C-alpha positions, 0 to 999 in steps of 0.5 A: 471491436476492441479485439479487432484493434488489439489484432491491428496493434499486433500486426503493426508490431510484427511488421515494424519490429526489426532488430536494429544494431544486432551486429553493430560495431563500435557502439556504447551501451548502458543505463542511466539512473538516479543515484539515490532512488535507483530510478531510470532517468528517461530523456537524459542525454549521452553526448560523445565527448568533443562532438555533437553526437548524442543519443537519449535514454529510453523509458527505461534509462538505457541508451545506444550510442555508436561511435566512429571516432577512433580518438573518443575517449569519454561520454557526457551524460546529462540530465535536467536537475542532475550533475554532468558525468563523464565515463570513460570509454578508452579502449573502445573495440566492438560494443562496450557496456558502461553498465549503470551510471549514477547521476547525483541531483543538483541542489537546485534539482526540481526533484522532491528533495523532501522525499529523498531527504527525509524518507528514502533509504540508501543502499550500503548507507542507511542501516536498514532492510530495504526493497525498491520497486522502481517505475520500470517494474511497476509499469511492466508487472502491474496489470490489474494489481494493486499496491499491496500485490506489487510488493508480494515478492518482497521479504516478509510480505504477505498481500491478498485481495481479501474478497476480491473487490477493486481496491480491497487488497490488504498487506501484513509485514513481518506479521504486522497488519497494515495498521502498524506499518507506516505508510507515506506518500511523498513523505506525508503519513497516510495512516488513519489517525484513529485506528492506523489503518491504510484503506488501499482503495483511497489510493488504487488509481496511483500506480499510474503516477508512482515513480518508485515504492520503497519498503523498509523493513523494521525501524525504517529510515523515516525521520518524521516522528511515525513509529512503525512496528512492521515497517515503512512503505514509502510511495513516491509519486512522479513529480515534474519531469524535466523533459517535455512530453507525455503518453496515452494508454489504453488496456483491457483485460479479463471480465470487462476490465477497461482502462484509459490513461494519459500524462503530459509535462511541460518540462522545465521552461527557461523561466524555471516553471514546470507542470505535469498532469495525468489521469486515468479512468478504469472500469470492470465487472470484477472477478466475482459476482457483484464486484463491478467497479468504476475508478479515477485517478488524477495528478498534477504538480506545478513547480517553480525554480525561484533561484538557485536557493528556492523552489516551490512546488505544489502537488495534488492527487486523488483517486475517486472509486466506487466498487462492489464488494464481497465481504462475507467469508464462507465455509469451504463446502459452501464455496464447493456447493455454490453453482458459481464455485469460488467465484460466488459472492453472497453480498449483491442482489438484483433490482428491477433487473439490474445488479445492486452491490448491497455491500459496496465501498465508495471514497474519495481522498484527495491530497494536496501539498504545498512544498518549499525548498530553501538552500539556505547556504552550502551547508544548510537546507530547509524543506517545509511541506504544508498539506491537506486531505479531505475525505468522503465516503463509506461502505454500504450494507442493509437492515432488515431481511433480504430474501434470495431470489432462488436458493442460497446461492442466488443474489438478494431479491431486492424487488421482494423487499420493495414489495414488503416495504410497500405493504408495510403499515404507516410506510415505514422500512422493513428493510433498507440499504445504508452506508457506514460513512467515514468522512475526515478532514486532515491537515498538517505540517512537516518541516526539516532542517539539515545542517552540515557541521563538517564533511563527516557529521550532519545534523537534522531537526524536524517537526511534524504537526497534524490536525485531524477530525473523523466523522462517523455515522450511518446514512440511509441510501435507499429506502426500497419503496418505503417512506422513512426509517424509524430510528430511535437511536438519537436521544435529541431526537428519538422518534426520527422518521429518517429519509434518504441522506438522514443520519441514523444508529450512530453519529460521532466524531473523533478528534485527533491532535498530534505534536511530534519532532525529531532530532538526528545525527548523521556520521559518515567517513569512509567506509562507516555511516552511522546515525542516532535519532530521537523522536517525540510525539503527543497524541491527543484524542477527543470523542464527540457523540451527537447521538447517545448524549444530550446537547451540552454534554457530547464532548470528551476532554482531550486524552493525552499520550506522550510517545517517543522513540530512540533508534540508532544504526550503523552501516560498515562497507568492508570493501567494494563488495561487502557491508554489514549493518545493524540497528536497534530501536525502542519506542512507545506509541499511543494506543489507538482511538477505540482502545482509550473510549471504551465500547464506542462511547464517551467513557475513557478507559483508565487502563489505556496505556502506550504500546511498547516495541523493542526491535533490533536487526543485523544485515549483511550485503554483497555488491558486484557489477552482476550480483546483489544479495542481502541476508538479515535477522530481526527480532521485534518484541511488542508488549502491551498491544491493545485492540477492539474485537468486533463480532457478530451477535445472535440476531442478524446484523447485531454485533459485540464488542470487546476491548482487549488489552495487555497483549504481548507478541514476538516477531522474529526471523531471517530474510534473504534476497538477490538480484543477478544479472549475468548479461545485460539481457537477463535478471534474476531475482529472488527471496526467501523469508522465515518468520517465527511470529508468536503471542506471548501472553494469555489474557485475563477477564475481558468485558464484552458489550452489545451495540448498545454499549450495554455489557452483556457478559465477562469472558476469560481467562483466554489463552493465547500464549505460544500461538502462531500469530495468524493472518499472513504466511510466515514462510514466503519465497520468490523467484523472477526472471526477466529476459530481453529476447532482443532490443524490442522484446522483453519477457518476464516470469514470477513464481511466488510461494506461501507457507506456514499460514495460520488463519486469523482467529477471535481471541475471545473464543480461546477460553480453553488451553491448547486450542490451536487455529487452523493451518491454511495449505500452502500454495504457490502462484506463477505470473507471466509479463512481456513488453514489446517496444515498437514505432507507431507513426514515428513515436515510441510506443510499448505493448504490455501483456500480463497474465497472472496466476497462469496455472489458475491455482485454486488456493485460500488467501484469507481465513477466519478460524472458528472454534467448534465442539465436537462429540459433545457429551462423550469422553471424546468431546473436544473443541477444534479449528479445522478446515471444515469449520473455518471461513475463507476467501479463495484467492483470485483465479487466472487474470489478464490484461494487455495495453498500448502505450504511446509516448510523445 
């Protein structure tokens, strides 16, 4: 039935598509965008000056206005919340393209001023390397991709889906993992307060409401006290649309992919109120076995323009989801032997004839923020945001023994586990399903004051306050026919007969306090813009363990770490075409939570110290009406990195832990990107990124403990110096072409290349000099997309089609090096890491989606 409907849509498209104005005379065309974000402004009005003749802009900000008046001299461009702009059309003869028209927001604009003022970089002004993904690109190319994948054509970025589950994608920027990339949504930091991670499944549904994404590589332009090593990713959601209207969307895709979505906005009313809302549901079976998913997204914004000086705005959004996972990497040979091939997933089973995702993920992390914008006078402005986020959910696994329904490549036989449990003595569970929970409460306040001292100098100051409490425990989710789980991990209840919903194994809280502030001076005069910024933060950690310690002795004292950053930079526009910039920064950041409390217990690490980062960058830009190009060189020295390594023990389900301190690394490279638009129909984009990322130090003795916190051994020295940083391709390149075949049809092709990709490795295995992790084969991918614009019952509509990995390329996207001794006991004995002994995830094969969006 779905495909019959799709055929009908194509028939409507073919019968209603007429290339109007193909030979029109006396017409003016152009594109209207936000001067700061470069976002298209749909619904703007272009008026022929001195007349009532007007034309609106379309979804991508473009317009066409027919001019019959030979005396016409200019057009007036208007958009609610923006200053009117007059553009000359003198000498019009035939067709005239006005190019891109930039509109500046009013001081009373209902846009989220906090975002553009405090986290957004401006081309040819802010001296950092930036790449911006507009809503137009997101709408056309998102398909079933997630936030990290939308940035894959950005210099320095490596993004994969890992095991392929919904929301399980990851991203590396300039060789740094997402724990060291600052991610903000509407100016609010979202990195986990304990370990810095970003769980993209929490935000997977927000692509529907994203206005733009900007990647700031390196130091970044954010003025909140967030130290970013690899860079900053700013996700800016839609706020309140200035025009009344909405849209509905329905899409289908491979493997049962199905999506329905809507948006609606009241526009800005005469009494200064505005409301916008959107929602969606996405579900499917997943590309590999056992990866079925169900996800939702909701968003709302209520704004009130109180008067010319005050605006308040309340925004809320969330993306609750559940999805099956593929957590276990396997060897290349095992994937080749599996009947399912690279779609094999060993982490699911069958119970009563139904699929059960033994490894799964479920989470809901809504975020709400109340913003107040106050124009104090013509020279000063204050923006304040209060926000709250309450997250709940976790990831599933099992304890015990789960047989397979057939051979090693068959799903788990949960019915057999139920039978064994039913026959167990006293009804206790031999095997059961559990979930590792990570609930949290997070509250914060951001306030920024801006003062124009004169026409050349601005002064900014701000506060960043946060409170976070993470709750970590294991929860019984399915007894598989048993009556209880016998758990002896709680010293206060050593013989706990736990049932579904009870806590077992561990139960501890992490409390994090953050007080940060910044002071920044900005100078702008003619072609020169420069800034100097100082920021400081105090991070306080407390650990509360409800299981390992008796009541009254469960809390630690707060451990305080003072961090600071100093950065500065300058951009100089040599002329209207050429600009150069440079930036330099040094900062110290607090170690992560697990480096402060040893071995997951209330033992304070006396050697915990701040990580230290020195980074600088040089850049050059070239701008014309047709060509934009950039080249930049960067060097980041990262000292005293600390991290906790977790790796499997000898018995199934057991683990060891190692706290590794004092690791140094050097990340440097060169990046090039360009966008070329030879005609208003053709756009060519490209980039190349060449990284040289290496570990710079060896390690002394490292203590290893088991999961009961008992020291099992010490290892070392460990030899890392000179090894390439793994887990991301150090050489990447991309080429994309978008072409408007005619007014109603646009097609796109995107090519991405990945090379010099070294597998991730466990530092605790590098006990011999000269060991080198396996280098993953280079690969490249090709994607296609198209959009048809049509009329349905007088309404504007768009039909989208996407095919990713068109050639169905088979490639390895994630790899873990394993070091194995060969020819033991001979003169040729050696330890190697190669394709045969490494474990991998294969990348996703060919996928497709198509969808119809109707605007009203």
